[in-house]
C-alpha positions in Angstrom: -3.1 -39.1 -13.5 -6.2 -40.0 -11.5 -4.3 -39.4 -8.3 -3.2 -35.9 -9.5 -6.8 -35.0 -10.5 -8.1 -36.2 -7.2 -5.4 -34.3 -5.3 -6.1 -31.1 -7.2 -9.8 -31.5 -6.6 -9.3 -31.9 -2.9 -6.9 -28.8 -2.9 -9.5 -26.7 -4.7 -12.2 -27.7 -2.3 -10.0 -27.1 0.7 -8.9 -23.6 -0.5 -12.4 -22.6 -1.5 -13.6 -23.3 2.0 -10.8 -21.1 3.5 -12.6 -17.8 3.0 -15.6 -19.1 4.9 -13.6 -20.6 7.7 -11.5 -17.5 8.0 -14.4 -15.1 8.1 -12.6 -12.8 10.5 -13.3 -9.2 10.8 -11.6 -6.8 8.3 -11.1 -3.1 8.0 -13.9 -1.5 6.1 -13.1 2.3 6.3 -10.4 4.5 7.8 -10.8 8.2 8.7 -8.5 9.9 7.6 -8.3 7.7 4.6 -5.3 5.6 3.6 -2.6 7.8 1.8 -4.8 10.9 1.9 -3.3 14.4 1.9 -4.9 16.7 4.5 -4.9 20.4 4.9 -6.0 20.2 8.5 -5.4 17.6 11.1 -8.5 15.9 12.4 -9.4 15.8 16.1 -9.8 12.1 16.0 -8.9 9.0 14.0 -11.5 6.2 13.4 -11.3 2.8 11.8 -14.5 0.8 11.0 -14.4 -3.0 10.9 -16.8 -5.5 9.4 -17.8 -6.6 12.9 -17.9 -5.3 16.4 -14.6 -5.5 18.4 -14.3 -7.9 21.4 -14.3 -6.1 24.7 -13.1 -7.5 28.1 -13.8 -5.7 31.3 -10.8 -3.8 32.6 -8.6 -4.7 29.7 -7.6 -2.5 26.7 -7.3 -5.1 23.9 -8.2 -2.8 21.1 -6.2 0.3 20.3 -5.3 2.9 17.8 -2.0 4.8 18.0 -1.2 7.9 15.9 2.4 9.0 15.5 3.5 12.3 14.0 6.5 12.8 11.6 8.8 13.4 14.5 8.0 10.1 16.1 5.8 11.5 18.9 2.6 9.7 19.9 -0.2 12.3 19.5 -3.2 10.0 20.3 -4.8 9.5 23.7 -4.1 6.3 25.5 -7.7 5.2 25.6 -9.4 4.0 22.4 -13.2 4.2 22.3 -15.5 1.6 20.8 -18.7 2.6 19.0 -20.5 -0.3 17.2 -17.9 -1.6 14.6 -15.6 1.4 15.0 -12.5 2.1 17.0 -12.0 5.8 17.7 -9.1 7.7 19.3 -8.8 11.4 19.9 -5.6 13.1 18.9 -3.8 16.2 20.0 -3.6 18.3 16.9 -2.6 21.6 18.6 1.0 21.3 17.5 0.6 20.0 14.0 3.8 19.0 12.2 3.9 18.9 8.4 4.7 15.4 7.1 3.6 11.8 7.1 1.6 10.5 10.0 1.4 6.8 10.9 -1.7 5.1 12.3 -1.2 1.7 14.0 -4.2 -0.4 15.1 -5.0 -3.6 16.9 -8.5 -5.0 17.1 -9.7 -8.3 18.6 -12.8 -9.6 16.8 -15.6 -11.5 18.5 -14.0 -14.9 17.7 -10.8 -13.8 19.4 -8.8 -13.3 16.1 -6.6 -10.3 16.4 -6.3 -7.9 13.5 -3.4 -5.5 13.4 -1.9 -3.2 10.8 -1.0 0.3 10.0 -1.5 3.0 7.3 -0.3 6.5 6.7 -1.7 9.9 5.7 0.0 13.2 5.0 -0.5 16.6 6.4 0.6 19.8 4.6 -0.5 23.2 5.7 -2.2 25.1 2.9 -1.1 28.5 1.8 -2.7 31.2 -0.3 0.0 30.9 -2.9 0.2 27.1 -3.2 -3.1 25.4 -2.5 -2.9 21.7 -1.5 -4.7 19.2 -3.6 -6.6 16.8 -1.4 -6.5 13.2 -2.8 -9.9 11.4 -2.6 -10.2 7.8 -3.5 -13.9 7.2 -3.6 -13.8 4.3 -6.1 -14.1 0.8 -4.7 -11.2 -0.4 -6.8 -8.8 2.2 -5.6 -5.6 1.7 -3.7 -7.5 2.0 -0.4 -9.6 -1.1 -1.2 -6.6 -3.1 -2.4 -4.6 -2.1 0.7 -7.4 -3.3 3.0 -8.4 -6.5 1.1 -5.2 -7.8 -0.4 -5.2 -11.0 1.6 -8.8 -11.8 0.4 -7.8 -11.0 -3.2 -4.8 -13.3 -3.0 -6.9 -16.2 -1.6 -9.5 -15.8 -4.3 -6.7 -15.8 -7.0 -5.2 -19.0 -5.5 -8.6 -20.7 -5.6 -9.1 -19.6 -9.2 -5.6 -20.8 -10.3 -6.1 -24.2 -8.7 -9.5 -24.5 -10.2 -8.1 -23.6 -13.7 -5.3 -26.1 -13.3 -7.7 -28.8 -12.3 -9.9 -28.0 -15.2 -7.0 -28.1 -17.7 -5.8 -31.5 -16.3 -9.3 -33.0 -16.6 -9.6 -31.8 -20.2 -6.2 -33.2 -21.1 -7.2 -36.5 -19.5 -10.5 -36.7 -21.4 -8.9 -35.9 -24.7 -6.5 -38.9 -24.5 
C-alpha cells in the first residue's frame, strides 16, 4: 500500500508540473469568432495568441488560410504579424453563403508549433428574414472551451489523481 501511495504521489506531482512545463502559447481570441454567424464577410481574419509568434527572416512559418464553402482559398498568401496577432486579408468580393473554414499555424517563441482550425458561417441578410448574429461573450461559452480544452483536460487529470491519492491515504489511515 505504501508503494501505491508513493506512486500516486509522484504521479500527482508530475502531472501538476506539466502545465508549467508546457506553457506554450495558446489562442486567446479569433475574429471572426468561432462558430459565429455573419451577415457580412470581413476584410481580414485575425487570431490573437497568448505570446508573440516566432519569426525567421525570409521564412513564412506562421500562417492563416481561409477557405470558402466551395473549397476555394480566399485568403492572401502572406500572413501579417502584429504583436501577438496573426492577420490575413481575405477577398470578400465574391462572397458565397455557407460555412467558412479558418486554418492556422503559429510557431511560438520556444519553437512549439500550434495549429488548428475553426469555422464561421456567412448568410446574406434579407429584409424579410433578418439573420440573428450569435455572440458568445461569456468566458465559459463554447469559444472558451474550444480554445482551452487541452488545458481543461490536464487540470481534470491532476484533480482526479489528487482525489485518488487522498482517498487511498484516508483508507490507509483508517486501518
